[in-house]
Backbone of each chain as nested JSON, in Angstrom:
{
  "chains": [
    {"id": "A", "residues": [
      {"number": 1, "name": "MET", "atoms": {"N": [232.677, -203.659, -68.767], "CA": [231.648, -203.53, -69.824], "C": [230.764, -202.326, -69.516]}},
      {"number": 2, "name": "ILE", "atoms": {"N": [230.841, -201.337, -70.414], "CA": [229.977, -200.161, -70.248], "C": [228.712, -200.383, -71.077]}},
      {"number": 3, "name": "VAL", "atoms": {"N": [227.566, -200.194, -70.458], "CA": [226.291, -200.33, -71.164], "C": [225.548, -199.018, -71.037]}},
      {"number": 4, "name": "VAL", "atoms": {"N": [225.243, -198.405, -72.172], "CA": [224.551, -197.114, -72.149], "C": [223.354, -197.138, -73.094]}},
      {"number": 5, "name": "THR", "atoms": {"N": [222.424, -196.243, -72.839], "CA": [221.262, -196.126, -73.726], "C": [221.496, -195.064, -74.796]}},
      {"number": 6, "name": "THR", "atoms": {"N": [222.62, -194.391, -74.689], "CA": [222.923, -193.324, -75.655], "C": [223.763, -193.853, -76.82]}},
      {"number": 7, "name": "GLU", "atoms": {"N": [223.9, -193.007, -77.853], "CA": [224.653, -193.432, -79.038], "C": [226.16, -193.33, -78.804]}},
      {"number": 8, "name": "ASN", "atoms": {"N": [226.546, -192.325, -78.038], "CA": [227.972, -192.096, -77.775], "C": [228.246, -192.176, -76.28]}},
      {"number": 9, "name": "ILE", "atoms": {"N": [229.509, -192.449, -75.963], "CA": [229.921, -192.49, -74.558], "C": [230.934, -191.373, -74.355]}},
      {"number": 10, "name": "PRO", "atoms": {"N": [230.626, -190.383, -73.529], "CA": [231.563, -189.286, -73.307], "C": [232.921, -189.789, -72.825]}},
      {"number": 11, "name": "GLY", "atoms": {"N": [233.995, -189.269, -73.439], "CA": [235.34, -189.672, -73.043], "C": [235.851, -190.894, -73.788]}},
      {"number": 12, "name": "TYR", "atoms": {"N": [235.006, -191.477, -74.6], "CA": [235.405, -192.674, -75.353], "C": [235.028, -192.483, -76.826]}},
      {"number": 13, "name": "ARG", "atoms": {"N": [235.686, -193.234, -77.692], "CA": [235.239, -193.252, -79.081], "C": [235.117, -194.701, -79.547]}},
      {"number": 14, "name": "VAL", "atoms": {"N": [234.155, -194.92, -80.404], "CA": [233.907, -196.272, -80.92], "C": [234.913, -196.563, -82.023]}},
      {"number": 15, "name": "VAL", "atoms": {"N": [235.665, -197.63, -81.869], "CA": [236.668, -197.98, -82.884], "C": [236.214, -199.163, -83.747]}},
      {"number": 16, "name": "GLU", "atoms": {"N": [235.245, -199.932, -83.232], "CA": [234.756, -201.063, -84.013], "C": [233.341, -201.422, -83.587]}},
      {"number": 17, "name": "VAL", "atoms": {"N": [232.503, -201.706, -84.574], "CA": [231.146, -202.158, -84.273], "C": [231.09, -203.658, -84.507]}},
      {"number": 18, "name": "LYS", "atoms": {"N": [230.735, -204.392, -83.454], "CA": [230.697, -205.852, -83.561], "C": [229.355, -206.356, -84.078]}},
      {"number": 19, "name": "GLY", "atoms": {"N": [228.303, -205.567, -83.853], "CA": [226.97, -205.978, -84.309], "C": [225.947, -205.927, -83.19]}},
      {"number": 20, "name": "THR", "atoms": {"N": [224.762, -206.412, -83.511], "CA": [223.667, -206.372, -82.538], "C": [223.805, -207.516, -81.539]}},
      {"number": 21, "name": "THR", "atoms": {"N": [223.546, -207.192, -80.292], "CA": [223.611, -208.227, -79.258], "C": [222.27, -208.292, -78.526]}},
      {"number": 22, "name": "PHE", "atoms": {"N": [221.872, -209.499, -78.155], "CA": [220.568, -209.717, -77.518], "C": [220.698, -210.497, -76.22]}},
      {"number": 23, "name": "GLY", "atoms": {"N": [219.732, -210.349, -75.375], "CA": [219.577, -211.205, -74.194], "C": [218.096, -211.426, -73.993]}},
      {"number": 24, "name": "LEU", "atoms": {"N": [217.666, -212.67, -74.06], "CA": [216.229, -212.976, -74.002], "C": [215.939, -213.92, -72.85]}},
      {"number": 25, "name": "ILE", "atoms": {"N": [214.828, -213.693, -72.18], "CA": [214.417, -214.579, -71.089], "C": [212.888, -214.624, -71.009]}},
      {"number": 26, "name": "VAL", "atoms": {"N": [212.375, -215.79, -70.749], "CA": [210.942, -215.954, -70.441], "C": [210.873, -216.59, -69.064]}},
      {"number": 27, "name": "ARG", "atoms": {"N": [210.218, -215.932, -68.142], "CA": [210.111, -216.446, -66.772], "C": [208.643, -216.552, -66.354]}},
      {"number": 28, "name": "ALA", "atoms": {"N": [208.393, -217.418, -65.393], "CA": [207.044, -217.558, -64.842], "C": [207.131, -217.729, -63.342]}},
      {"number": 29, "name": "ARG", "atoms": {"N": [206.08, -217.356, -62.641], "CA": [206.0, -217.648, -61.218], "C": [205.386, -219.024, -61.059]}},
      {"number": 30, "name": "GLY", "atoms": {"N": [205.692, -219.675, -59.983], "CA": [205.104, -220.98, -59.711], "C": [203.647, -220.817, -59.287]}},
      {"number": 31, "name": "ILE", "atoms": {"N": [203.014, -221.946, -59.05], "CA": [201.585, -221.929, -58.717], "C": [201.328, -221.153, -57.42]}},
      {"number": 32, "name": "GLY", "atoms": {"N": [202.291, -221.222, -56.481], "CA": [202.129, -220.487, -55.215], "C": [202.089, -218.985, -55.452]}},
      {"number": 33, "name": "GLY", "atoms": {"N": [203.048, -218.487, -56.271], "CA": [203.101, -217.06, -56.592], "C": [201.891, -216.603, -57.368]}},
      {"number": 34, "name": "ASP", "atoms": {"N": [201.44, -217.457, -58.286], "CA": [200.269, -217.098, -59.098], "C": [198.998, -217.009, -58.248]}},
      {"number": 35, "name": "ILE", "atoms": {"N": [198.866, -217.922, -57.294], "CA": [197.68, -217.877, -56.414], "C": [197.707, -216.601, -55.571]}},
      {"number": 36, "name": "MET", "atoms": {"N": [198.88, -216.284, -55.006], "CA": [198.996, -215.06, -54.197], "C": [198.738, -213.815, -55.043]}},
      {"number": 37, "name": "ALA", "atoms": {"N": [199.274, -213.82, -56.273], "CA": [199.061, -212.671, -57.164], "C": [197.581, -212.533, -57.5]}},
      {"number": 38, "name": "GLY", "atoms": {"N": [196.906, -213.657, -57.715], "CA": [195.473, -213.626, -58.002], "C": [194.682, -213.038, -56.846]}},
      {"number": 39, "name": "LEU", "atoms": {"N": [195.066, -213.422, -55.621], "CA": [194.38, -212.892, -54.431], "C": [194.639, -211.396, -54.28]}},
      {"number": 40, "name": "ARG", "atoms": {"N": [195.904, -210.986, -54.54], "CA": [196.237, -209.553, -54.426], "C": [195.476, -208.729, -55.463]}},
      {"number": 41, "name": "SER", "atoms": {"N": [195.285, -209.299, -56.66], "CA": [194.618, -208.539, -57.712], "C": [193.151, -208.271, -57.367]}},
      {"number": 42, "name": "VAL", "atoms": {"N": [192.582, -209.077, -56.464], "CA": [191.183, -208.855, -56.052], "C": [191.067, -207.569, -55.239]}},
      {"number": 43, "name": "VAL", "atoms": {"N": [192.062, -207.342, -54.366], "CA": [191.971, -206.178, -53.479], "C": [192.73, -204.963, -54.019]}},
      {"number": 44, "name": "GLY", "atoms": {"N": [193.57, -205.178, -55.038], "CA": [194.302, -204.051, -55.624], "C": [195.651, -203.834, -54.987]}},
      {"number": 45, "name": "GLY", "atoms": {"N": [196.352, -202.796, -55.456], "CA": [197.697, -202.514, -54.949], "C": [198.754, -203.185, -55.796]}},
      {"number": 46, "name": "GLU", "atoms": {"N": [200.001, -203.082, -55.319], "CA": [201.111, -203.673, -56.081], "C": [201.065, -205.19, -56.012]}},
      {"number": 47, "name": "ILE", "atoms": {"N": [201.248, -205.808, -57.16], "CA": [201.312, -207.269, -57.214], "C": [202.793, -207.639, -57.115]}},
      {"number": 48, "name": "LYS", "atoms": {"N": [203.251, -207.836, -55.888], "CA": [204.691, -208.027, -55.659], "C": [205.233, -209.267, -56.349]}},
      {"number": 49, "name": "GLU", "atoms": {"N": [204.416, -210.309, -56.449], "CA": [204.873, -211.539, -57.102], "C": [205.272, -211.261, -58.554]}},
      {"number": 50, "name": "TYR", "atoms": {"N": [204.521, -210.412, -59.221], "CA": [204.829, -210.116, -60.624], "C": [205.894, -209.022, -60.751]}},
      {"number": 51, "name": "THR", "atoms": {"N": [205.999, -208.161, -59.743], "CA": [207.121, -207.206, -59.723], "C": [208.432, -207.983, -59.662]}},
      {"number": 52, "name": "VAL", "atoms": {"N": [208.474, -208.989, -58.793], "CA": [209.645, -209.863, -58.669], "C": [209.933, -210.558, -59.994]}},
      {"number": 53, "name": "LEU", "atoms": {"N": [208.892, -211.072, -60.611], "CA": [209.03, -211.788, -61.892], "C": [209.691, -210.898, -62.943]}},
      {"number": 54, "name": "LEU", "atoms": {"N": [209.192, -209.683, -63.086], "CA": [209.712, -208.802, -64.136], "C": [211.074, -208.216, -63.787]}},
      {"number": 55, "name": "GLU", "atoms": {"N": [211.312, -207.949, -62.498], "CA": [212.631, -207.445, -62.087], "C": [213.706, -208.504, -62.361]}},
      {"number": 56, "name": "ASP", "atoms": {"N": [213.418, -209.75, -62.01], "CA": [214.382, -210.823, -62.251], "C": [214.557, -211.075, -63.748]}},
      {"number": 57, "name": "ALA", "atoms": {"N": [213.47, -210.97, -64.494], "CA": [213.557, -211.156, -65.952], "C": [214.421, -210.056, -66.581]}},
      {"number": 58, "name": "ARG", "atoms": {"N": [214.253, -208.831, -66.107], "CA": [215.057, -207.713, -66.628], "C": [216.54, -207.942, -66.36]}},
      {"number": 59, "name": "LYS", "atoms": {"N": [216.848, -208.342, -65.128], "CA": [218.253, -208.582, -64.781], "C": [218.838, -209.72, -65.62]}},
      {"number": 60, "name": "GLN", "atoms": {"N": [218.076, -210.784, -65.765], "CA": [218.593, -211.946, -66.49], "C": [218.773, -211.627, -67.977]}},
      {"number": 61, "name": "ALA", "atoms": {"N": [217.875, -210.838, -68.54], "CA": [218.01, -210.435, -69.95], "C": [219.269, -209.596, -70.127]}},
      {"number": 62, "name": "LEU", "atoms": {"N": [219.507, -208.676, -69.186], "CA": [220.711, -207.827, -69.257], "C": [221.977, -208.675, -69.104]}},
      {"number": 63, "name": "ASP", "atoms": {"N": [221.948, -209.606, -68.151], "CA": [223.099, -210.504, -67.95], "C": [223.436, -211.246, -69.24]}},
      {"number": 64, "name": "ARG", "atoms": {"N": [222.405, -211.769, -69.885], "CA": [222.629, -212.558, -71.104], "C": [223.122, -211.688, -72.251]}},
      {"number": 65, "name": "MET", "atoms": {"N": [222.569, -210.473, -72.344], "CA": [223.017, -209.567, -73.408], "C": [224.504, -209.249, -73.236]}},
      {"number": 66, "name": "ILE", "atoms": {"N": [224.908, -208.964, -72.001], "CA": [226.31, -208.61, -71.737], "C": [227.217, -209.815, -71.973]}},
      {"number": 67, "name": "LYS", "atoms": {"N": [226.756, -210.989, -71.599], "CA": [227.555, -212.207, -71.845], "C": [227.733, -212.419, -73.351]}},
      {"number": 68, "name": "ASN", "atoms": {"N": [226.675, -212.193, -74.114], "CA": [226.77, -212.331, -75.576], "C": [227.711, -211.283, -76.164]}},
      {"number": 69, "name": "ALA", "atoms": {"N": [227.619, -210.057, -75.666], "CA": [228.493, -208.986, -76.16], "C": [229.956, -209.308, -75.864]}},
      {"number": 70, "name": "THR", "atoms": {"N": [230.209, -209.858, -74.677], "CA": [231.578, -210.26, -74.317], "C": [232.077, -211.349, -75.263]}},
      {"number": 71, "name": "ALA", "atoms": {"N": [231.201, -212.305, -75.558], "CA": [231.573, -213.39, -76.476], "C": [231.869, -212.857, -77.877]}},
      {"number": 72, "name": "MET", "atoms": {"N": [231.249, -211.741, -78.228], "CA": [231.496, -211.135, -79.547], "C": [232.798, -210.334, -79.57]}},
      {"number": 73, "name": "GLY", "atoms": {"N": [233.406, -210.161, -78.414], "CA": [234.664, -209.415, -78.345], "C": [234.478, -207.937, -78.081]}},
      {"number": 74, "name": "ALA", "atoms": {"N": [233.272, -207.541, -77.708], "CA": [233.002, -206.127, -77.435], "C": [233.387, -205.783, -75.999]}},
      {"number": 75, "name": "ASN", "atoms": {"N": [233.618, -204.498, -75.768], "CA": [233.845, -204.055, -74.391], "C": [232.834, -202.997, -73.964]}},
      {"number": 76, "name": "ALA", "atoms": {"N": [231.811, -202.785, -74.803], "CA": [230.727, -201.864, -74.442], "C": [229.493, -202.168, -75.293]}},
      {"number": 77, "name": "VAL", "atoms": {"N": [228.351, -201.743, -74.782], "CA": [227.105, -201.85, -75.543], "C": [226.464, -200.466, -75.561]}},
      {"number": 78, "name": "VAL", "atoms": {"N": [226.195, -199.97, -76.758], "CA": [225.533, -198.664, -76.873], "C": [224.101, -198.873, -77.379]}},
      {"number": 79, "name": "MET", "atoms": {"N": [223.282, -197.841, -77.183], "CA": [221.87, -197.871, -77.61], "C": [221.124, -199.071, -77.005]}},
      {"number": 80, "name": "CYS", "atoms": {"N": [221.388, -199.358, -75.754], "CA": [220.726, -200.495, -75.1], "C": [219.229, -200.198, -74.911]}},
      {"number": 81, "name": "ARG", "atoms": {"N": [218.413, -201.176, -75.205], "CA": [216.96, -201.047, -75.058], "C": [216.383, -202.314, -74.428]}},
      {"number": 82, "name": "TYR", "atoms": {"N": [215.189, -202.144, -73.847], "CA": [214.451, -203.296, -73.327], "C": [213.125, -203.394, -74.068]}},
      {"number": 83, "name": "ASP", "atoms": {"N": [212.663, -204.612, -74.233], "CA": [211.323, -204.823, -74.767], "C": [210.693, -205.931, -73.936]}},
      {"number": 84, "name": "SER", "atoms": {"N": [209.391, -205.893, -73.794], "CA": [208.759, -206.938, -72.979], "C": [207.415, -207.332, -73.547]}},
      {"number": 85, "name": "GLY", "atoms": {"N": [206.986, -208.492, -73.162], "CA": [205.674, -208.988, -73.567], "C": [205.222, -210.017, -72.561]}},
      {"number": 86, "name": "ASN", "atoms": {"N": [204.069, -210.568, -72.784], "CA": [203.608, -211.611, -71.876], "C": [202.863, -212.696, -72.635]}},
      {"number": 87, "name": "MET", "atoms": {"N": [202.982, -213.903, -72.097], "CA": [202.266, -215.049, -72.652], "C": [201.557, -215.712, -71.489]}},
      {"number": 88, "name": "GLY", "atoms": {"N": [200.303, -215.362, -71.289], "CA": [199.587, -215.888, -70.127], "C": [200.217, -215.361, -68.854]}},
      {"number": 89, "name": "ASN", "atoms": {"N": [200.638, -216.248, -67.976], "CA": [201.254, -215.808, -66.724], "C": [202.778, -215.812, -66.816]}},
      {"number": 90, "name": "MET", "atoms": {"N": [203.299, -215.856, -68.057], "CA": [204.746, -215.814, -68.251], "C": [205.147, -214.429, -68.738]}},
      {"number": 91, "name": "GLY", "atoms": {"N": [206.281, -213.954, -68.272], "CA": [206.783, -212.651, -68.705], "C": [208.015, -212.827, -69.573]}},
      {"number": 92, "name": "GLU", "atoms": {"N": [208.048, -212.119, -70.667], "CA": [209.203, -212.196, -71.571], "C": [209.864, -210.826, -71.624]}},
      {"number": 93, "name": "VAL", "atoms": {"N": [211.172, -210.802, -71.471], "CA": [211.926, -209.549, -71.575], "C": [213.104, -209.784, -72.499]}},
      {"number": 94, "name": "VAL", "atoms": {"N": [213.333, -208.865, -73.405], "CA": [214.521, -208.923, -74.246], "C": [215.288, -207.611, -74.071]}},
      {"number": 95, "name": "ALA", "atoms": {"N": [216.583, -207.743, -73.88], "CA": [217.47, -206.577, -73.847], "C": [218.314, -206.643, -75.113]}},
      {"number": 96, "name": "TYR", "atoms": {"N": [218.469, -205.537, -75.781], "CA": [219.266, -205.556, -76.997], "C": [220.008, -204.238, -77.154]}},
      {"number": 97, "name": "GLY", "atoms": {"N": [221.053, -204.281, -77.923], "CA": [221.852, -203.08, -78.151], "C": [222.913, -203.378, -79.193]}},
      {"number": 98, "name": "THR", "atoms": {"N": [223.819, -202.433, -79.388], "CA": [224.896, -202.605, -80.356], "C": [226.203, -202.845, -79.605]}},
      {"number": 99, "name": "ALA", "atoms": {"N": [226.795, -203.998, -79.875], "CA": [228.07, -204.341, -79.235], "C": [229.189, -203.619, -79.974]}},
      {"number": 100, "name": "VAL", "atoms": {"N": [229.989, -202.894, -79.224], "CA": [231.072, -202.114, -79.842], "C": [232.371, -202.279, -79.056]}},
      {"number": 101, "name": "VAL", "atoms": {"N": [233.445, -201.901, -79.733], "CA": [234.738, -201.802, -79.048], "C": [235.036, -200.316, -78.914]}},
      {"number": 102, "name": "ILE", "atoms": {"N": [235.325, -199.885, -77.696], "CA": [235.601, -198.474, -77.457], "C": [237.016, -198.31, -76.908]}},
      {"number": 103, "name": "GLU", "atoms": {"N": [237.521, -197.105, -77.067], "CA": [238.801, -196.78, -76.425], "C": [238.737, -195.346, -75.924]}},
      {"number": 104, "name": "LYS", "atoms": {"N": [239.536, -195.051, -74.915], "CA": [239.519, -193.708, -74.324], "C": [240.073, -192.705, -75.321]}},
      {"number": 105, "name": "VAL", "atoms": {"N": [239.463, -191.523, -75.336], "CA": [239.927, -190.465, -76.24], "C": [241.218, -189.887, -75.689]}}
    ]},
    {"id": "B", "residues": [
      {"number": 1, "name": "MET", "atoms": {"N": [179.963, -242.097, -53.297], "CA": [180.483, -241.14, -52.317], "C": [182.007, -241.274, -52.147]}},
      {"number": 2, "name": "ILE", "atoms": {"N": [182.447, -242.549, -52.102], "CA": [183.873, -242.803, -51.924], "C": [184.687, -242.23, -53.074]}},
      {"number": 3, "name": "TYR", "atoms": {"N": [184.062, -242.247, -54.283], "CA": [184.771, -241.716, -55.452], "C": [184.949, -240.202, -55.351]}},
      {"number": 4, "name": "ILE", "atoms": {"N": [183.92, -239.535, -54.842], "CA": [183.985, -238.072, -54.709], "C": [185.054, -237.686, -53.687]}},
      {"number": 5, "name": "ILE", "atoms": {"N": [185.07, -238.403, -52.562], "CA": [186.075, -238.123, -51.531], "C": [187.481, -238.403, -52.059]}},
      {"number": 6, "name": "SER", "atoms": {"N": [187.62, -239.517, -52.781], "CA": [188.928, -239.859, -53.364], "C": [189.383, -238.774, -54.337]}},
      {"number": 7, "name": "TYR", "atoms": {"N": [188.422, -238.279, -55.133], "CA": [188.74, -237.233, -56.109], "C": [189.232, -235.962, -55.403]}},
      {"number": 8, "name": "ILE", "atoms": {"N": [188.51, -235.568, -54.343], "CA": [188.893, -234.356, -53.602], "C": [190.258, -234.534, -52.944]}},
      {"number": 9, "name": "VAL", "atoms": {"N": [190.47, -235.685, -52.328], "CA": [191.764, -235.954, -51.684], "C": [192.882, -235.909, -52.713]}},
      {"number": 10, "name": "PHE", "atoms": {"N": [192.64, -236.503, -53.888], "CA": [193.647, -236.507, -54.948], "C": [193.97, -235.078, -55.384]}},
      {"number": 11, "name": "GLN", "atoms": {"N": [192.925, -234.26, -55.537], "CA": [193.138, -232.868, -55.973], "C": [193.932, -232.08, -54.938]}},
      {"number": 12, "name": "VAL", "atoms": {"N": [193.606, -232.288, -53.658], "CA": [194.324, -231.582, -52.582], "C": [195.782, -232.02, -52.544]}},
      {"number": 13, "name": "LEU", "atoms": {"N": [196.016, -233.332, -52.667], "CA": [197.392, -233.841, -52.673], "C": [198.174, -233.297, -53.858]}},
      {"number": 14, "name": "LEU", "atoms": {"N": [197.518, -233.253, -55.02], "CA": [198.164, -232.733, -56.226], "C": [198.557, -231.268, -56.032]}},
      {"number": 15, "name": "LEU", "atoms": {"N": [197.647, -230.485, -55.43], "CA": [197.933, -229.067, -55.181], "C": [199.109, -228.917, -54.219]}},
      {"number": 16, "name": "ILE", "atoms": {"N": [199.124, -229.738, -53.165], "CA": [200.223, -229.669, -52.187], "C": [201.55, -230.014, -52.855]}},
      {"number": 17, "name": "ILE", "atoms": {"N": [201.557, -231.057, -53.69], "CA": [202.786, -231.454, -54.394], "C": [203.257, -230.326, -55.314]}},
      {"number": 18, "name": "LEU", "atoms": {"N": [202.314, -229.731, -56.042], "CA": [202.678, -228.628, -56.947], "C": [203.213, -227.426, -56.175]}},
      {"number": 19, "name": "LEU", "atoms": {"N": [202.601, -227.155, -55.014], "CA": [203.082, -226.03, -54.186], "C": [204.499, -226.287, -53.682]}},
      {"number": 20, "name": "ILE", "atoms": {"N": [204.785, -227.535, -53.304], "CA": [206.14, -227.873, -52.822], "C": [207.154, -227.736, -53.957]}},
      {"number": 21, "name": "ILE", "atoms": {"N": [206.813, -228.274, -55.136], "CA": [207.72, -228.171, -56.292], "C": [207.933, -226.697, -56.663]}},
      {"number": 22, "name": "SER", "atoms": {"N": [206.829, -225.93, -56.615], "CA": [206.907, -224.497, -56.924], "C": [207.829, -223.776, -55.941]}},
      {"number": 23, "name": "LYS", "atoms": {"N": [207.736, -224.15, -54.673], "CA": [208.573, -223.523, -53.646], "C": [210.062, -223.809, -53.901]}},
      {"number": 24, "name": "ILE", "atoms": {"N": [210.34, -225.028, -54.393], "CA": [211.728, -225.417, -54.661], "C": [212.244, -224.738, -55.932]}},
      {"number": 25, "name": "LYS", "atoms": {"N": [211.422, -224.727, -56.982], "CA": [211.881, -224.254, -58.288], "C": [211.815, -222.734, -58.445]}},
      {"number": 26, "name": "ASP", "atoms": {"N": [210.798, -222.11, -57.861], "CA": [210.541, -220.686, -58.09], "C": [211.375, -219.847, -57.127]}},
      {"number": 27, "name": "LYS", "atoms": {"N": [212.663, -219.667, -57.494], "CA": [213.563, -218.92, -56.62], "C": [213.943, -217.602, -57.261]}},
      {"number": 28, "name": "ARG", "atoms": {"N": [214.36, -216.661, -56.419], "CA": [214.8, -215.372, -56.934], "C": [216.099, -215.54, -57.708]}},
      {"number": 29, "name": "LEU", "atoms": {"N": [216.234, -214.758, -58.744], "CA": [217.46, -214.75, -59.531], "C": [218.608, -214.207, -58.675]}},
      {"number": 30, "name": "HIS", "atoms": {"N": [219.762, -214.85, -58.755], "CA": [220.977, -214.427, -58.055], "C": [220.832, -214.468, -56.54]}},
      {"number": 31, "name": "GLN", "atoms": {"N": [219.887, -215.249, -56.026], "CA": [219.763, -215.295, -54.562], "C": [220.952, -216.026, -53.933]}},
      {"number": 32, "name": "ASP", "atoms": {"N": [221.727, -216.725, -54.792], "CA": [222.94, -217.375, -54.292], "C": [224.115, -216.397, -54.25]}},
      {"number": 33, "name": "HIS", "atoms": {"N": [223.927, -215.192, -54.777], "CA": [224.999, -214.195, -54.738], "C": [224.984, -213.5, -53.386]}},
      {"number": 34, "name": "GLY", "atoms": {"N": [226.129, -213.509, -52.723], "CA": [226.166, -212.933, -51.381], "C": [227.122, -211.769, -51.267]}},
      {"number": 35, "name": "GLU", "atoms": {"N": [227.885, -211.753, -50.2], "CA": [228.792, -210.63, -49.94], "C": [230.227, -210.935, -50.349]}},
      {"number": 36, "name": "VAL", "atoms": {"N": [230.508, -212.186, -50.692], "CA": [231.875, -212.567, -51.082], "C": [231.953, -212.665, -52.606]}},
      {"number": 37, "name": "VAL", "atoms": {"N": [232.728, -211.756, -53.2], "CA": [232.841, -211.714, -54.657], "C": [233.906, -212.727, -55.098]}},
      {"number": 38, "name": "PRO", "atoms": {"N": [233.583, -213.594, -56.052], "CA": [234.583, -214.564, -56.527], "C": [235.742, -213.859, -57.227]}},
      {"number": 39, "name": "PRO", "atoms": {"N": [236.903, -214.507, -57.304], "CA": [238.046, -213.872, -57.971], "C": [237.787, -213.652, -59.458]}},
      {"number": 40, "name": "GLY", "atoms": {"N": [238.415, -212.577, -59.994], "CA": [238.275, -212.29, -61.422], "C": [237.187, -211.285, -61.73]}},
      {"number": 41, "name": "PHE", "atoms": {"N": [236.426, -210.879, -60.72], "CA": [235.334, -209.921, -60.932], "C": [235.784, -208.511, -60.542]}},
      {"number": 42, "name": "GLU", "atoms": {"N": [235.367, -207.536, -61.365], "CA": [235.719, -206.139, -61.101], "C": [234.451, -205.357, -60.761]}},
      {"number": 43, "name": "PRO", "atoms": {"N": [234.551, -204.4, -59.827], "CA": [233.349, -203.63, -59.474], "C": [232.925, -202.687, -60.602]}},
      {"number": 44, "name": "THR", "atoms": {"N": [231.635, -202.481, -60.732], "CA": [231.104, -201.504, -61.689], "C": [230.311, -200.453, -60.908]}},
      {"number": 45, "name": "ASN", "atoms": {"N": [229.859, -199.433, -61.611], "CA": [229.047, -198.397, -60.956], "C": [227.569, -198.79, -60.87]}},
      {"number": 46, "name": "GLU", "atoms": {"N": [227.25, -199.949, -61.424], "CA": [225.837, -200.356, -61.482], "C": [225.349, -200.845, -60.123]}},
      {"number": 47, "name": "VAL", "atoms": {"N": [224.373, -200.166, -59.6], "CA": [223.783, -200.536, -58.303], "C": [222.28, -200.638, -58.483]}},
      {"number": 48, "name": "THR", "atoms": {"N": [221.689, -201.708, -57.937], "CA": [220.23, -201.83, -58.018], "C": [219.662, -202.065, -56.625]}},
      {"number": 49, "name": "ILE", "atoms": {"N": [218.52, -201.468, -56.388], "CA": [217.793, -201.715, -55.14], "C": [216.569, -202.546, -55.5]}},
      {"number": 50, "name": "ASP", "atoms": {"N": [216.479, -203.722, -54.909], "CA": [215.371, -204.611, -55.244], "C": [214.046, -203.971, -54.837]}},
      {"number": 51, "name": "PRO", "atoms": {"N": [213.069, -203.953, -55.746], "CA": [211.8, -203.27, -55.431], "C": [210.992, -203.951, -54.324]}},
      {"number": 52, "name": "VAL", "atoms": {"N": [211.254, -205.202, -54.037], "CA": [210.462, -205.909, -53.028], "C": [211.24, -206.086, -51.723]}},
      {"number": 53, "name": "THR", "atoms": {"N": [212.48, -206.585, -51.824], "CA": [213.25, -206.833, -50.601], "C": [214.016, -205.6, -50.129]}},
      {"number": 54, "name": "GLN", "atoms": {"N": [214.152, -204.593, -50.998], "CA": [214.897, -203.355, -50.712], "C": [216.389, -203.62, -50.507]}},
      {"number": 55, "name": "GLU", "atoms": {"N": [216.864, -204.791, -50.933], "CA": [218.287, -205.101, -50.844], "C": [219.054, -204.303, -51.891]}},
      {"number": 56, "name": "LYS", "atoms": {"N": [220.201, -203.759, -51.469], "CA": [221.044, -203.007, -52.401], "C": [222.139, -203.938, -52.911]}},
      {"number": 57, "name": "ARG", "atoms": {"N": [222.268, -204.035, -54.207], "CA": [223.281, -204.924, -54.789], "C": [224.126, -204.177, -55.803]}},
      {"number": 58, "name": "ARG", "atoms": {"N": [225.447, -204.316, -55.666], "CA": [226.37, -203.752, -56.648], "C": [226.789, -204.861, -57.609]}},
      {"number": 59, "name": "VAL", "atoms": {"N": [226.887, -204.496, -58.872], "CA": [227.232, -205.483, -59.897], "C": [228.745, -205.531, -60.081]}},
      {"number": 60, "name": "TYR", "atoms": {"N": [229.289, -206.738, -60.068], "CA": [230.694, -206.986, -60.386], "C": [230.737, -207.738, -61.703]}},
      {"number": 61, "name": "PHE", "atoms": {"N": [231.732, -207.403, -62.514], "CA": [231.783, -207.945, -63.878], "C": [233.091, -208.692, -64.115]}},
      {"number": 62, "name": "ASN", "atoms": {"N": [232.978, -209.843, -64.735], "CA": [234.167, -210.612, -65.112], "C": [234.424, -210.397, -66.602]}},
      {"number": 63, "name": "PRO", "atoms": {"N": [235.44, -209.612, -66.969], "CA": [235.651, -209.291, -68.394], "C": [236.053, -210.492, -69.245]}},
      {"number": 64, "name": "LYS", "atoms": {"N": [236.536, -211.549, -68.617], "CA": [236.951, -212.732, -69.399], "C": [235.741, -213.579, -69.802]}},
      {"number": 65, "name": "THR", "atoms": {"N": [234.824, -213.777, -68.879], "CA": [233.694, -214.67, -69.152], "C": [232.405, -213.911, -69.496]}},
      {"number": 66, "name": "GLY", "atoms": {"N": [232.334, -212.635, -69.103], "CA": [231.105, -211.871, -69.313], "C": [230.077, -212.096, -68.223]}},
      {"number": 67, "name": "ASP", "atoms": {"N": [230.445, -212.854, -67.181], "CA": [229.511, -213.105, -66.079], "C": [229.399, -211.877, -65.179]}},
      {"number": 68, "name": "ARG", "atoms": {"N": [228.283, -211.777, -64.522], "CA": [228.05, -210.673, -63.587], "C": [227.71, -211.253, -62.217]}},
      {"number": 69, "name": "TYR", "atoms": {"N": [228.217, -210.584, -61.185], "CA": [227.967, -211.026, -59.816], "C": [227.305, -209.877, -59.059]}},
      {"number": 70, "name": "TYR", "atoms": {"N": [226.204, -210.185, -58.38], "CA": [225.444, -209.159, -57.663], "C": [225.779, -209.237, -56.174]}},
      {"number": 71, "name": "LYS", "atoms": {"N": [226.693, -208.355, -55.748], "CA": [227.109, -208.375, -54.341], "C": [226.149, -207.552, -53.489]}},
      {"number": 72, "name": "ILE", "atoms": {"N": [225.741, -208.145, -52.369], "CA": [224.847, -207.437, -51.445], "C": [225.653, -206.388, -50.687]}},
      {"number": 73, "name": "GLU", "atoms": {"N": [225.173, -205.142, -50.703], "CA": [225.82, -204.063, -49.959], "C": [224.915, -203.595, -48.841]}},
      {"number": 74, "name": "LYS", "atoms": {"N": [225.529, -203.221, -47.719], "CA": [224.708, -202.783, -46.59], "C": [224.774, -201.276, -46.411]}}
    ]}
  ]
}
């Protein structure tokens, strides 16, 4: 599965567009992580607990998007994008793109 | 007085229970992925370095199921 942020993939051509594919995840840190993050925010610097939260959310959103694209019969995703938001201490990440079938030129 | 002490003890116990549950539930994604790739997975060029643990992981992809496996590389 090739996933790119561009419209075209060099060396390949799109033979079929399957449609839009998504991967969505909402994650939260537990009370332990939130307390540590709160303490870190007092003194400043990187809040590692929330870096972990968003890194894992990004990976899980991408995993789900690719799984959905595979289920659609695609072998590549073009124009892949990420979007994120937050709800209190929860982080939401969505990965989306266009599921396509490609073949080598 | 006994009520105040009971209240404080209850709050401390509740916090400890929540911390234990949090420790069990709040795990890193793919932390069960190790160095042994299951059959059916193909290597990809996708490599990520974890921003906190600095672990390098290569992504393996199963084209039949769409699952991804994050193999730890040294």
